[in-house]
Structure formats: C-alpha cells, structure tokens
N, C-alpha and C positions, 0 to 999 in steps of 0.2 A: 620404577625409572625417575630421575631427579627431574624438576622442574625448576625453571628460571623465567625470569619475567621477559615479556616479550619487546618486540621493537616493532615501529611502524612499517618495516621491513617484511617481517614475519606475517605481520595481520596482512597486508597486500597479498603477499603468498597464497595466504591460506584463503583469503576471500576471493583472489582471480582463480586460483583451481577450481573452486564452485561454481564461479561465474566470469567465466573466459571471456576478455575484452574482443574477442573475435566474433562473439555472439552478437554483440551490439550493432545496432543499425550503423551506417554510414554517419550518419548525420549528427549522430549522439556523444555526449563526452562522459565519459566513465574513465575509473581509475581515482589517484592520487591527484587532488584538486589544492592541496594545501598543507607544508608540512614537512619532516625532515624525513628520512627514512630510519636514520639510525638513530631517532629518538626513543627512549622508552616508553611503554605503554603498560599502566596497569588496571586501567578501567575505560573500557569502549561503550559508546552514548551510539543506540539504534536510533535513526528518526526515519521519516518519510520524505520532509523537507527540511533544506538548510535556510531557515528563518533568522534573522537576527535574534528570536526569544531562545529558538535552539539552541543557537551560538551560544547564548549566555549561561543555556542550562548547561551544555558541555562543557564551557571553561571553568564553572564551579565542580563539576565531579568526573571529568575523562580528560584522557591526552588522547584519543581519537574519536572523532565522530562520523558513524557512518549513514549517510544517506540512502535515499533511493533514487531521490530528483536530483538533477546537479544544480550547481549554484552558477555557472554559466554556460547557458547550451547552446547560445551565440556570441558573436565575438564582443566581448568588452576592451574598452580603450581606456579606461579606468578605474583604479580601484579607492578611489576618493571615498572618504567616509561619509561623503554627502549623498553617497549613493546606498544602495540595500546592499549590494553584494559587497561592497567595500566596507561598510561596518561589519560583515559576517566575516571577512577576512581578517580585518585588524582585530577585531575580538576571538577570533582564534589564534591567529600570531602572537599577540599579547598573552594570552597562557598557554602558550605551547601547544596546541590543540592541533592536529592533523585531520584533515577532510579527505573521506574517501566515497566515491559513489559506484552504486551498481545500479543500472537502470533499464535498459533493454536487454541487457544480455541475463538480469536476473527475471523480466518477463518471460523471456522464452525458455528458461532453465527448469527443469523440473527434478528435482522440487524448486518451485518459483513463486511468484507475486499470485499467478490464476491458483495453483494447488493448494495455497495458504488458503485464497477465499473460497475454494470449494470446500476444503476441510472446515472449515468455519461455518459453513453454512448447513454441515452435514450431509455432504453430498457420497455417493457410494458408486464402483464402478467408474472411478475417474479416468479418464482418455484424453488425448490431444484433440483440440477443437479443428485447428490447424496444421497438419503435421509438417515438423522442421520447420524452424524459423528460415527465415529468407536468408541470412547470413551464412546458415548452415546447407544450403542446396548444392548440389552438384560437388560433392565431397572437397568444397573448397576449406574448411575447417573441420575439427573434431566435434561430433555429437555427444560423444560420452568422456566424462572427464574421470581421472583417477581418484576424487573425492566423491564418487558417485550421482552426481548429477548428470541430466541429459539434455541435451536442446532439442525440445518437442513442439516448439512453435508457440504463437498467441494462441491464448484460450485453453479452457478446457471445456468439457462434457462430462455429465455423469447422470445420477438418480436419485431421487428421493427414497428413504423406506417405502413409503407408501404414496400414492396420490394425494394431493390435496388442495384444497380451494386456493385461489390467488389471494384472497385476502388472508388467508392464515400462511402461505408461504411467504406474504411479505411480511409479517410479523416476525417471521423467522430470521428472516433477514435483518431486520431491524434490532433483533436481540442479539444476533452474531457480532455485528460492527458495533464500533464505538459512537455514541450518539452525536449526532450534528444536528445543526439547524433546518437543513433541508430534508432531514429521513431520508425515507423510502417512497418513491411514487411508481406507479404501472400503467400501461396502457391499457390493460384488460380488465374483463368485467370481473366483481370481487369473487364472483360464485365459479368461475371458471375451473374446474381441475386441471392440475401439473403435476409432473412428476419428472420429466426428462428436462435435464437444466444445464444450460451453457454458462459460464461465467469467464468474463475477461476484468481483471484487476486495472484499473484507470480507463481511459479513455479507449473504450473496444468496438464503439456504435458499429463500425465497418464491419464486424465480423456478424452481422444480422442476416446474411444469406448463406454464412456456413453454417451459422448456426438452425438455421430453419432445414438446411441440406441434411446435418446430423439428426434429424428430426425432435431437435429440442421444441418442447413448450414455451420456455422461457429463456432470454439471455439478461443476465446479471451483470452492471458494467455501471459506467460515469459517463458524465459528462454530454448528456443526451443533447442534441440540438433541435431544433423544431422541425426544420425540415427534412432533416436525416431521418429521425424518427416517425414523420408522418409516412416518407419513402418505405420506411422498414417496414412497418406493419400494413402499410397498403400493397406492399410487394409479397408478402410473406405470411403466413397463419401463425405468428408467433409474437407472445408478450415480449415486452422490453421493462424491465425492472430497473430503474435508475438511482443509483446511490451518490454519494459524495465520492471524490476520487480520493481524498487523503484517506477516508476510511475503508474503500477498497480496496488498498494498498497496505493499510497498517496492520492486518495479520501478519504478513509476510516479513516483519520484522524478527518475531521470538525466534522462527527459525534459520533465519541468518545468524544471529547471535548465535545458536545451538550448533551451526555447523563453522563457525568462526572457533569459538572453543574447542571443538573435535579436533580440527586440522591443526591447531596449535598443539594440544595435547598430543598428536601422534609425534611432534618433533619435540616435545619435552618442554613445550612452552604454555605459559598460564596467563589467562587475563578475566578480569570481572567483566561481565557485561549486563546491561539494563536496556529496557525500553522504554521510550519518551511515551510520556500520555498529556504531552501539551501537544493542544488540538491548532492543527496548522491549517484546518478548513478554513476558507476566507469568508465564508457565508454565516453571518452569523445571528441573522433574524427572519425568520417567515412569518407572514401574516396572512390568513387564508377565510374568506368569508363563507366557504364551505364547511361546515365542523364534521361530515362523514361523505365520504368519497362514494359509498354507496346508497346514499340519500339524496335526494335533489335538496338546494338551499331554499330555505323559508326565507320571505324578507324579515329584517328584523326592526321590532319596533323603537322607537329613539330612547324609551327608558330600558331597554333592555342592554343597550350599550354602555352603559353607566356600570352595569354590574356582571359585565362579562369576564370572567376571568382571564386574563393574560399570560400565558406561560412563561415561564422564567427563561432564560435564554443566557447563553455563557458568554462572558466577558472575552476580550481578544486573547488572552492569552490564559486562558483555565485550562488546568487540567482536569477533563472530565472521566469519571468512573470508566474503566474498560470493561466489556462480557466477563463475568467472573469466569468464566470456563476458558475464557482466550489465555493462552501460554504468555502471551507478551505483556500481560496485566501485571505480572510478578518482576520485580527487580531480582537481580541473580545475588544468591548468601554471598554475602562479603563484601559485595559494592559500597562503597563507601561516598560521601561527597569529600570532595581535595578542600583540604584546608589553604586559606590565601596566605 
C-alpha cells in the first residue's frame, strides 16, 4: 500500500477512534483545540501538559501536538499573550502547529493511562478497578471501538510477580517513572509485604475504597491531599503510594503514539512521532530533615550542616532522562527537527 502524508483531520480521526470523545467526562475539554483540520502533518509530538515550553518544543519539531491535559479546562475570555494560555496559542498558531487533547477519555480507555502505569510498574493479570466509566453506563455510548480500545473505567488492579516489602516496591515505582523532585512517598511501614496493587494515573485518591474492596494492598496514584489520605488509610487497610501527577501519566504517551501511527497506517497515511521528555511537573525542590523513612531523624549538629551534600535539582525546563526500559524514552525513527 502506498503511504502518503497525513492531515490534522486524519490524526484526529485516528486518535478519536481510540479515545472517543463520548468517553470523556461532561466537564472535560477534549479534541482539537488549535489548528486547521486540513493542514498537513509529518511529525507529531506527544506530551502530558500544553505548557509554553512544550509549545515551543512542538513549534520547533512538529505540526501536531497531542497532550493529555487540556489547555483550557475552564472558560477563557482572552488569549492575549499576557496569559499563559495565550502564549501557548500564539506559539502554536505562528508555527502552524495544531493541538489535540485526549484526557478523561484516555483515562478510562483500555489500553489507556492506568494500563500504561500498571505495565511500567510490572503488574500482571491487570483488570479494571472501577468497571465501565460513568460516561459508558447504561449503554449510552459504545464501550468498545473498532480500533481495539475499550471503556473500562478509572483505575486498574493487578499483582506483582511475588510479594515484596513496601520499601522495595516504592523503589520499583521510582525506577519505573521519570525522575521528579517529589519522588515517591508512601503511608505504610517499609517492611510491610505487598503484592496486589491498584493504580490510577493522575489524581485517583477517591478510589481508595474501591482499591480496598478489590483486595489491593497498595493504591498508586498522585496528588494525595492530607485529610483525604488520613481518612483513606484510617478507613481501609491500604497503603497509599503517592507520585507526581505528570510522572504517573507520562508512560501513556508512547502507547498513544503507537496507536496513532497504526490507525493512520491502516488508511495508507504515515507520520513520525516522538514523546517529549520535557519535565512539566511544577515541583522543583524537596528538602527533608529526615534522611531515611525507616529510621528516626537524628538531631543535626551545626557543623554537619555545612558538610551536608545537597542533591541536584532540575531546572524549570530540564529534559530528565526517562527510565531506560520506558518505550516513550525513544523518539521514533525518522523524526527530525523542523527547520525554521
């Protein structure tokens, strides 16, 4: 079959075939936000957040930017460049780059955001944590697509190859995800044995009860809030492992890029894809007086403070090395920076 370059319209069709807009929550803003449907696309950049830095990266190397998070989730009354959203729009429009978002429709999809997180951690026998997304209940929308994805609700639950101490599991999670200043933190004792694991990419703390009901020892998610976590671990025999929101969703990007290329190839179209390694997690520094979580802190003598080594922290727009085994770490072959 002869392949030809794709258009934005072709890419939107392929992506929405995998992540139907009907699967998104009613409050969400998914789909094409910027760009001309008939514009040609040779290179597509995938990222979690449509920040000004990501927009600048896309302007230098792509004609389509696909992000997980929407640019405008609430009403916007201005796209002046004095606003963050306005700068993103202006950067993309000047460079002729379109912007597409798959958000909660990708959260409930299988394969989707939580499936990618489960795979990165190394879970087996993965299944839905909360079967069927709220937008698919009662047969109101199709739960399976011709592209092979299925609406299976928020979160996934699976098992590790063998039980391991919580401290070792947290190290597993840290090695599976991109490095962030906040790292990985957990509510349980370091030597507690864990095996059955629930995951939810992004903010999924509200799934603690569902995770406990599914028999999970751990819920891995992001954006843990003080009172919510206290309530969750008080009510359920469950460990909460909290990671950076951006890091928990980053593993999904590579699979989404693969599905875009596959969908286009079936129609005789081709694009090059790459996953951005630009860190958009907002937290840049974490300082703790406790050197180890499994030992009590010791009072520090004044002379020790000057000798203490401080860990290097990323600058605001650093590209951090992704896990070597993460498929999203590699740019696709043939992807070239666009000349100005």
